[in-house]
C-alpha positions as CSV (number, residue, x, y, z in Angstrom):
1,X,0.0,0.0,0.0
2,X,1.5,3.3,-1.0
3,X,0.8,6.1,1.5
4,X,1.2,9.8,1.0
5,X,1.6,11.1,4.5
6,X,1.3,14.7,3.4
7,X,-2.3,13.8,2.7
8,X,-4.7,13.9,5.6
9,X,-7.0,11.4,3.9
10,X,-4.1,8.9,3.3
11,X,-3.0,9.2,6.9
12,X,-6.6,8.6,8.1
13,X,-6.9,5.6,5.7
14,X,-3.6,4.1,7.0
15,X,-4.7,4.6,10.7
16,X,-8.0,2.9,9.9
17,X,-6.1,0.0,8.3
18,X,-3.9,-0.3,11.4
19,X,-6.9,-0.2,13.7
20,X,-8.6,-3.0,11.7
21,X,-5.7,-5.3,12.2
22,X,-6.2,-5.1,15.9
23,X,-2.5,-4.8,16.4
24,X,-1.2,-2.8,19.3
25,X,0.4,0.5,18.4
26,X,3.2,1.3,20.9
27,X,5.0,4.2,19.5
28,X,4.7,7.1,17.1
29,X,7.9,8.6,15.7
30,X,7.6,12.2,14.6
31,X,10.0,12.1,11.7
32,X,9.7,13.8,8.3
33,X,12.1,14.1,5.6
34,X,12.5,16.9,3.1
35,X,14.5,20.0,3.0
36,X,14.6,23.1,0.7
37,X,17.5,23.9,-1.5
38,X,20.3,25.8,0.4
39,X,19.0,29.4,0.1
40,X,18.2,32.2,2.5
41,X,14.6,32.0,3.8
42,X,13.5,35.0,1.7
43,X,14.9,33.4,-1.4
44,X,13.0,30.1,-1.1
45,X,10.1,30.0,-3.6
46,X,6.7,29.7,-2.0
47,X,6.1,26.4,-3.7
48,X,9.3,24.9,-2.3
49,X,8.5,26.3,1.2
50,X,5.0,24.7,1.0
51,X,6.5,21.3,0.2
52,X,8.8,21.5,3.3
53,X,6.0,22.6,5.6
54,X,3.5,20.1,4.1
55,X,6.0,17.3,4.6
56,X,7.8,18.1,7.8
57,X,5.0,19.7,9.8
58,X,1.6,18.8,8.4
59,X,2.6,15.2,7.9
60,X,3.4,14.9,11.7
61,X,0.1,16.6,12.5
62,X,-1.8,14.2,10.2
63,X,-0.1,11.2,11.9
64,X,-0.7,12.4,15.4
65,X,-4.4,13.3,14.8
66,X,-5.2,9.9,13.4
67,X,-2.9,7.6,15.4
68,X,-3.0,9.1,18.9
69,X,-6.6,7.9,19.4
70,X,-5.4,4.4,18.8
71,X,-2.8,4.7,21.6
72,X,-4.8,6.8,24.1
73,X,-7.7,4.4,24.3
74,X,-5.2,1.8,25.5
75,X,-2.9,3.9,27.7
76,X,-5.2,6.2,29.6
77,X,-6.3,3.7,32.3
78,X,-2.7,2.4,32.7
79,X,-1.2,5.9,33.0
80,X,-3.9,7.0,35.4
81,X,-3.2,3.9,37.6
82,X,0.5,4.6,37.6
83,X,0.1,8.3,38.5
84,X,-2.2,7.2,41.3
85,X,0.6,4.9,42.7
86,X,3.1,7.8,42.5
87,X,0.7,10.1,44.4
88,X,-0.1,7.4,47.0
89,X,3.7,6.8,47.5
90,X,4.4,10.5,47.9
91,X,1.6,10.8,50.5
92,X,2.8,7.7,52.4
93,X,6.4,9.1,52.3
94,X,5.2,12.1,54.3
95,X,3.6,9.8,56.9
96,X,6.4,7.3,57.6
97,X,9.4,7.8,59.9
98,X,12.3,9.6,58.4
99,X,14.5,6.5,58.5
100,X,12.2,4.7,56.1
101,X,11.7,5.3,52.4
102,X,9.1,4.5,49.8
103,X,9.2,4.8,46.1
104,X,7.0,3.9,43.1
105,X,8.3,1.8,40.3
106,X,6.4,1.5,37.0
107,X,8.0,-1.2,35.0
108,X,6.8,-1.7,31.5
109,X,5.3,-4.9,30.3
110,X,7.3,-6.7,27.6
111,X,6.0,-9.4,25.4
112,X,8.9,-11.1,23.8
113,X,8.9,-14.0,21.4
114,X,12.0,-16.1,21.1
115,X,12.4,-18.7,18.4
116,X,15.1,-21.3,18.6
């Protein structure tokens, strides 16, 4: 599938395709890749400037707007529970004797597959 990430509709279509696979999306990398010819800003033609902005900025916004909902649905309860543990630990730290310590750890779940 060829995807034009400068196109909002292509980004949306790709996000829908990912959602339909029921795969877990773990990370979004905000990376884009075009540059104008080496000129002073005021010498860059408008069309060339538009290509840079459309690729490097709008592309990232397109991806974020369509893919973040796929991540947030899954992460919000987890993140809320971990922040609650941090808050609880900080509250308990104020209540315990000074020679004791408490800390909150939030290890990540890793699902690894090894084939031998």
